[in-house]
C-alpha positions as CSV (number, residue, x, y, z in Angstrom):
1,M,0.1,0.0,0.1
2,T,1.0,3.6,-0.8
3,S,-0.3,6.9,0.7
4,I,-1.1,9.9,-1.3
5,H,0.4,12.2,1.3
6,S,-0.1,15.3,-1.0
7,I,-3.8,15.0,-0.9
8,Q,-3.5,14.8,2.9
9,Y,-1.4,17.9,3.1
10,L,-4.1,19.7,0.9
11,R,-7.0,19.0,3.2
12,G,-5.1,20.4,6.0
13,L,-3.8,23.3,4.1
14,A,-7.6,23.9,2.9
15,A,-8.9,23.7,6.1
16,C,-6.4,26.3,7.6
17,A,-6.9,28.6,4.7
18,V,-10.8,28.7,5.6
19,V,-10.0,29.6,9.1
20,C,-7.7,32.3,7.9
21,F,-10.6,33.4,5.7
22,H,-12.9,34.0,8.5
23,V,-10.5,35.5,10.8
24,S,-9.3,38.2,8.1
25,E,-13.0,38.8,7.2
26,Q,-13.7,39.4,11.2
27,F,-11.1,42.1,11.0
28,G,-11.7,43.5,7.4
29,G,-8.6,41.9,6.1
30,P,-8.0,41.1,2.5
31,F,-7.6,37.1,2.6
32,N,-10.7,36.5,0.6
33,V,-9.0,33.8,-1.4
34,G,-8.7,31.7,1.5
35,A,-12.6,30.7,1.0
36,A,-11.2,28.6,-2.0
37,G,-10.2,26.1,0.5
38,V,-13.8,24.9,0.3
39,D,-13.3,24.4,-3.4
40,V,-10.2,22.2,-2.8
41,F,-12.3,20.3,-0.6
42,F,-14.8,19.5,-3.1
43,V,-12.2,18.3,-5.6
44,I,-10.5,16.3,-3.0
45,S,-13.8,14.6,-2.2
46,G,-14.5,13.7,-5.9
47,F,-10.9,12.3,-6.2
48,I,-11.2,10.3,-3.0
49,M,-14.8,8.9,-3.7
50,W,-13.7,7.6,-7.3
51,V,-10.4,6.2,-6.3
52,T,-11.7,4.3,-3.0
53,T,-14.9,2.7,-5.1
54,A,-13.3,2.0,-8.4
55,G,-12.4,-1.7,-9.1
56,R,-14.4,-2.9,-6.1
57,P,-17.5,-4.6,-5.7
58,A,-20.5,-1.9,-5.5
59,D,-22.1,-1.7,-2.0
60,P,-24.3,1.3,-2.3
61,W,-25.9,0.9,1.2
62,R,-22.4,0.4,2.9
63,F,-21.0,3.4,1.0
64,M,-23.8,5.7,2.2
65,S,-24.1,4.4,5.7
66,R,-20.2,5.0,6.0
67,R,-20.6,8.5,4.9
68,I,-23.5,9.3,7.0
69,T,-21.7,8.0,10.2
70,R,-18.6,9.6,9.4
71,I,-20.1,13.3,8.7
72,V,-23.3,13.5,10.6
73,P,-22.3,12.8,14.4
74,L,-20.0,15.5,14.6
75,Y,-22.0,17.9,12.6
76,W,-24.9,17.5,14.9
77,I,-22.9,18.1,18.1
78,V,-21.4,21.2,16.5
79,T,-24.9,22.3,15.3
80,L,-26.4,21.6,18.9
81,L,-23.6,23.6,20.7
82,T,-23.7,26.7,18.0
83,A,-27.5,26.7,18.6
84,T,-26.9,26.8,22.4
85,G,-24.2,29.5,22.0
86,I,-26.6,31.8,20.0
87,L,-29.5,31.4,22.5
88,L,-26.9,32.5,25.4
89,K,-24.9,35.1,23.5
90,P,-26.8,36.0,20.4
91,Q,-24.8,39.1,20.0
92,F,-21.5,37.0,19.5
93,F,-23.0,35.1,16.5
94,Y,-23.7,37.7,14.1
95,D,-25.0,36.5,10.7
96,H,-26.3,33.2,12.4
97,F,-29.9,32.7,12.0
98,L,-31.5,30.3,14.6
99,S,-35.0,29.2,14.4
100,V,-36.8,25.8,15.2
101,A,-37.2,25.2,11.4
102,N,-33.6,26.0,10.7
103,F,-32.3,24.0,13.4
104,V,-34.3,20.9,12.3
105,G,-33.4,21.7,8.5
106,S,-29.7,22.2,9.2
107,L,-29.6,18.5,11.1
108,F,-30.8,17.1,7.9
109,F,-28.8,19.2,5.4
110,L,-32.1,21.5,4.2
111,P,-31.5,24.6,6.0
112,V,-33.2,27.7,5.4
113,L,-32.5,29.8,2.3
114,Q,-31.3,33.7,2.4
115,D,-30.9,35.0,-1.0
116,D,-31.1,31.8,-2.6
117,A,-28.1,30.3,-0.5
118,L,-28.0,27.6,2.0
119,H,-27.9,29.1,5.6
120,P,-27.5,26.4,8.3
121,I,-27.1,27.1,11.9
122,V,-23.2,26.2,11.5
123,I,-22.8,28.8,8.7
124,Q,-19.9,27.0,7.2
125,G,-21.9,23.8,7.1
126,W,-23.6,24.9,3.7
127,T,-20.6,22.8,2.2
128,L,-21.9,19.7,3.8
129,C,-25.3,20.1,2.2
130,Y,-23.4,19.8,-1.2
131,E,-21.2,17.1,0.0
132,M,-24.3,14.8,1.1
133,M,-25.9,15.6,-2.1
134,F,-22.8,14.4,-4.2
135,Y,-22.7,11.5,-1.7
136,L,-26.3,10.5,-2.5
137,V,-25.8,10.9,-6.5
138,F,-22.7,8.6,-6.0
139,T,-24.6,6.2,-4.0
140,L,-27.2,5.8,-6.9
141,V,-24.5,5.7,-9.4
142,L,-22.9,2.7,-7.7
143,F,-26.0,0.9,-8.9
144,V,-24.7,1.1,-12.4
145,G,-22.4,-1.5,-13.7
146,E,-18.8,-0.4,-13.3
147,R,-18.1,-0.1,-17.3
148,W,-20.6,2.9,-17.3
149,R,-20.3,4.2,-13.9
150,F,-17.8,7.1,-14.7
151,V,-19.9,8.4,-17.6
152,V,-23.1,8.4,-15.8
153,L,-21.6,9.9,-12.8
154,V,-20.1,12.9,-14.5
155,G,-22.9,13.1,-16.7
156,A,-25.2,13.6,-13.9
157,L,-23.2,16.2,-12.2
158,V,-23.1,18.2,-15.4
159,A,-26.9,17.8,-15.9
160,I,-27.5,19.0,-12.3
161,V,-25.5,22.2,-13.0
162,A,-27.3,22.6,-16.3
163,L,-30.5,22.7,-14.4
164,H,-29.7,25.5,-12.3
165,F,-29.8,27.9,-15.4
166,V,-33.7,26.9,-15.9
167,L,-35.0,26.1,-12.5
168,P,-36.6,29.1,-10.3
169,A,-35.5,30.5,-7.0
170,G,-35.7,27.7,-4.2
171,Y,-34.0,24.7,-3.1
172,A,-33.7,23.1,-6.4
173,H,-32.1,26.2,-7.6
174,A,-29.7,26.1,-4.7
175,F,-28.7,22.5,-4.8
176,T,-27.8,22.8,-8.5
177,D,-25.3,25.6,-8.0
178,P,-22.5,25.2,-10.6
179,V,-20.0,24.6,-7.6
180,V,-21.1,20.9,-8.0
181,I,-18.9,20.5,-11.1
182,E,-16.1,20.5,-8.7
183,F,-16.9,17.1,-7.6
184,A,-16.9,16.0,-11.2
185,A,-13.5,17.7,-11.9
186,G,-12.2,15.6,-8.8
187,V,-13.7,12.4,-10.2
188,V,-12.1,13.1,-13.6
189,V,-8.6,13.6,-12.0
190,G,-9.3,10.4,-9.8
191,R,-10.1,8.3,-13.0
192,L,-6.9,9.6,-14.8
193,W,-4.9,8.7,-11.7
194,L,-6.1,5.2,-11.3
195,Q,-5.7,4.6,-15.2
196,G,-2.1,5.3,-14.6
197,A,-1.6,8.7,-16.4
198,R,1.6,10.5,-15.7
199,L,3.1,13.9,-15.9
200,S,6.8,14.5,-15.4
201,L,7.6,16.3,-12.1
202,G,8.2,19.6,-13.8
203,A,5.0,19.4,-15.5
204,A,3.1,18.4,-12.3
205,L,4.3,21.2,-10.4
206,A,3.6,23.5,-13.0
207,V,0.1,22.4,-13.0
208,S,0.0,23.0,-9.4
209,G,1.7,26.3,-9.7
210,A,-0.8,27.4,-12.5
211,G,-3.7,26.9,-10.0
212,L,-1.9,28.8,-7.3
213,L,-1.1,31.6,-9.7
214,L,-4.8,31.6,-10.9
215,L,-6.1,31.9,-7.5
216,A,-3.9,34.8,-6.8
217,A,-4.7,36.4,-10.1
218,G,-8.6,35.8,-9.9
219,T,-9.2,37.9,-6.7
220,P,-9.4,41.1,-8.7
221,F,-12.3,39.4,-10.9
222,D,-14.0,38.1,-7.7
223,A,-17.3,39.8,-8.8
224,D,-17.2,38.9,-12.4
225,L,-16.4,35.0,-12.7
226,P,-18.6,32.3,-11.2
227,R,-17.0,30.3,-8.4
228,A,-16.5,27.2,-10.1
229,L,-14.4,29.0,-12.7
230,L,-12.7,31.5,-10.3
231,W,-11.7,29.2,-7.6
232,G,-12.8,25.7,-8.7
233,L,-10.6,25.5,-11.9
234,P,-7.5,26.4,-9.9
235,A,-8.5,24.0,-7.1
236,A,-8.8,21.2,-9.9
237,L,-5.4,22.1,-11.1
238,I,-3.7,22.3,-7.6
239,V,-5.2,18.8,-6.6
240,A,-4.3,17.1,-9.8
241,G,-0.6,18.6,-10.0
242,A,0.0,17.7,-6.4
243,A,-1.1,13.8,-6.8
244,F,0.7,13.4,-10.3
245,A,3.8,15.2,-8.7
246,E,3.6,12.6,-5.7
247,R,3.5,9.7,-8.2
248,V,6.6,10.7,-9.7
249,R,8.5,11.6,-6.7
250,P,7.1,9.8,-3.6
251,F,8.0,11.3,-0.3
252,K,7.9,10.3,3.4
253,P,5.3,12.3,5.3
254,T,6.0,14.6,8.2
255,A,3.9,14.7,11.3
256,L,2.4,18.3,11.4
257,P,1.0,18.6,7.8
258,T,-0.3,14.8,8.4
259,F,-2.1,15.5,11.6
260,L,-3.6,18.8,10.2
261,G,-4.9,16.7,7.3
262,D,-6.4,14.0,9.8
263,A,-7.9,16.9,11.8
264,S,-9.3,19.0,8.8
265,Y,-12.9,18.1,9.2
266,S,-12.8,19.2,12.9
267,I,-10.9,22.2,12.0
268,Y,-13.5,23.0,9.5
269,L,-16.6,22.3,11.6
270,W,-15.6,23.8,14.9
271,H,-13.5,26.9,13.8
272,V,-16.4,29.4,13.6
273,A,-17.7,28.7,17.3
274,V,-14.1,28.2,18.7
275,G,-13.4,31.6,16.9
276,V,-16.3,33.1,19.0
277,L,-14.8,31.8,22.1
278,A,-11.4,32.9,21.5
279,T,-12.5,36.4,20.4
280,G,-14.1,36.7,23.7
281,V,-11.1,35.5,25.6
282,V,-8.8,37.9,23.8
283,L,-11.1,40.8,24.3
284,R,-11.7,40.1,28.0
285,I,-7.7,39.9,28.8
286,G,-7.2,43.0,26.8
287,I,-4.8,41.7,24.1
288,P,-3.5,44.7,22.1
289,A,-5.5,45.2,18.8
290,A,-2.5,44.7,16.7
291,L,-2.3,41.3,18.1
292,Q,-5.7,40.3,18.2
293,P,-6.1,38.7,14.7
294,A,-3.0,36.4,15.0
295,T,-3.8,35.5,18.5
296,I,-7.3,34.5,17.4
297,L,-6.1,32.6,14.5
298,V,-3.5,30.6,16.4
299,A,-6.0,29.8,19.3
300,T,-8.8,28.9,17.0
301,L,-6.6,26.6,15.1
302,A,-5.1,25.1,18.2
303,L,-8.4,24.4,20.1
304,S,-10.3,23.2,17.0
305,A,-7.1,20.6,16.4
306,M,-7.5,19.6,20.0
307,L,-11.3,18.8,19.6
308,Y,-10.3,16.5,16.9
309,L,-8.5,14.5,19.4
310,I,-11.1,14.8,22.1
311,V,-14.2,14.5,20.2
312,E,-13.8,13.3,16.4
313,K,-11.2,10.6,16.8
314,P,-13.0,8.8,19.2
315,L,-16.2,9.0,17.3
316,I,-14.3,7.6,14.5
317,G,-13.1,4.7,16.5
318,L,-16.5,3.9,17.8
319,L,-18.3,4.0,14.5
320,H,-15.7,2.9,12.3
321,P,-13.6,0.4,14.2
322,Q,-12.0,-1.3,11.7
323,G,-11.5,1.8,9.3
324,P,-8.1,2.7,7.8
325,K,-5.8,4.9,9.7
326,G,-3.7,6.2,7.0
327,A,-4.2,9.2,4.3
328,A,-5.7,8.7,1.1
329,K,-4.7,5.2,0.1
330,A,-4.5,3.2,-3.4
331,S,-3.0,-0.1,-4.1
332,N,0.4,-0.4,-5.9
333,A,-1.0,-1.6,-8.8
334,A,-3.2,1.5,-9.3
335,A,-0.8,3.1,-11.8
336,A,-1.8,0.2,-14.0
337,G,-5.6,0.7,-13.4
338,A,-6.1,-1.6,-10.7
339,A,-8.7,-1.0,-7.9
340,A,-7.9,1.4,-4.8
341,R,-8.5,0.3,-1.3
342,P,-10.5,2.1,1.0
343,A,-9.3,5.5,2.0
344,K,-9.9,8.0,4.4
345,A,-12.3,10.5,2.9
346,L,-12.6,14.2,2.9
347,F,-15.1,14.1,5.6
């Protein structure tokens, strides 16, 4: 077995980028591009789901049950605690909307709509609504014979996005947002990877570099380009370049980036609520204004990562006692198109 450590690293980097974005936003900073960490997550999710199921006996029910038990318990815990925080200190949770309907809807990934966008109790949880929709589509496609599975899956995701442009405002319009195409991009990269496609190290690094440059260059056009193009395309290039570069030049993982990849789901889910707590403490103890953003950022990352060890990791051990412990894994024969074994998914 080999591990795609670069994918694990990107998961951690994407989670940290989103945290940096929210802290920057809190202080009126310029780091809007950090929100593109979400798009990297979506591409990685498509990649991992394809790599971990291709060439294996299809078991749609097991696939969906594992996705539910992996995502839902921690999400419900964070939703419940966030709702409690809103009730106790509503002034600290600006831009949050709590109602009975939104609480119940959030738990089942059908939160209220605001400006035709999903707005759950855990505000960053809108991404999980799209993740769950992707898993549902993927589950249905697993009933299709493997020969046609790739075409049907990508075709279904493209069709969902096409519907966005003809549907009226509402849930159907929200759930067909063009951001869905980013999952398809990850699936395409995963299929190419499993089929043994290769790039030279220089070409692979150039692909990732082009993605990073596009992210940096795209910021001035934020209002003019759709997200799937502005951040989705660069995210796909970054993920593809990283995976193919590691194929040419494997490396031994280091502890911190690997840990951040493991903790990425917890970091992503906890960071807003934890950031509120960190902000309250920073203001109470009177840290100088110039040091507040960095202090809140470090405290948020550290506490969110700690909650991975305290909450998420025990949950995984309880619900997936025989689950894999490594990063995204694939068999050594993957380069020849053989099946990949189960891997740790994005969420």
